[in-house]
N, C-alpha and C positions, 0 to 999 in steps of 0.2 A: 504492498498499500504505500510506502514512503518512497518507493518509486515512481508510482503512478503521479504522485506530490511534486517530485521532481521535476518530472519531464511534460507537465503541465506548465509548473511555474518557467520550463526554459522554454516553450514556446511560446507562452505570454510575451515573455523578455525579449523574445525573437521578433515578436510582432509589433511589441511596443518601439521596438529599433526601426522596424520596417517604416512604421507610423512615421517616427521621427524624420528619417532621411527623407519619408514624402511631403511630410510638410514643410522641411525647410526647401526643397523644391519649390515647392507651391508659393512659397513666401516671397522665395529670392528671384519667381517668374513674377509676380506680382509687383515686387519693387522695383524692377529691371523695367516692366510699363508703364508705370506711374512718372520714373525717371524721363522717360521718352516720352511722355505726354505734351503736349502742349499746356493744354490746363486740365488735368487729372477729374476726372468727376467726385462727386462726393460716397455714390455707390464704390467708387474703384477703390478709394481709400479704406471706405470702412471694410469692403474685401478684406486689402491689407492689411489692418489692425486685427482683424479676426483672425487670419492666418500669423502673424506674427504671435498675437495671445496663444491661439494653440498648439503652436511651437515651441513656446516656453513653458507651456502646463505638460508636454510629452517631457520635457528635460527633468522639471521637477520630480514628475512623478518616476522614472528610472534613476533620479538621483537618490529618491526615496526606494524605491525598490533593491538600490543597490547595484547598478548593474552599466555596465560601458561597450562601448562598441567591439570591445576586446574579449567581453567576457567569453567564459566557453561556455 
């Protein structure tokens, strides 16, 4: 039973790391779009803020779970 818990935790940790990578990419893409926009829209700026907040939330969760990109 302990092995099952470990394997579930490992799977969740891997998913969290994948989500962090995805959110960072989304944030950087939106930031790039906003930087190149002549007049960024309110909706675009809001989307950028939400993506940034989600990314930092996931980083805090990873820190709380004591995982890094180098976890085995």
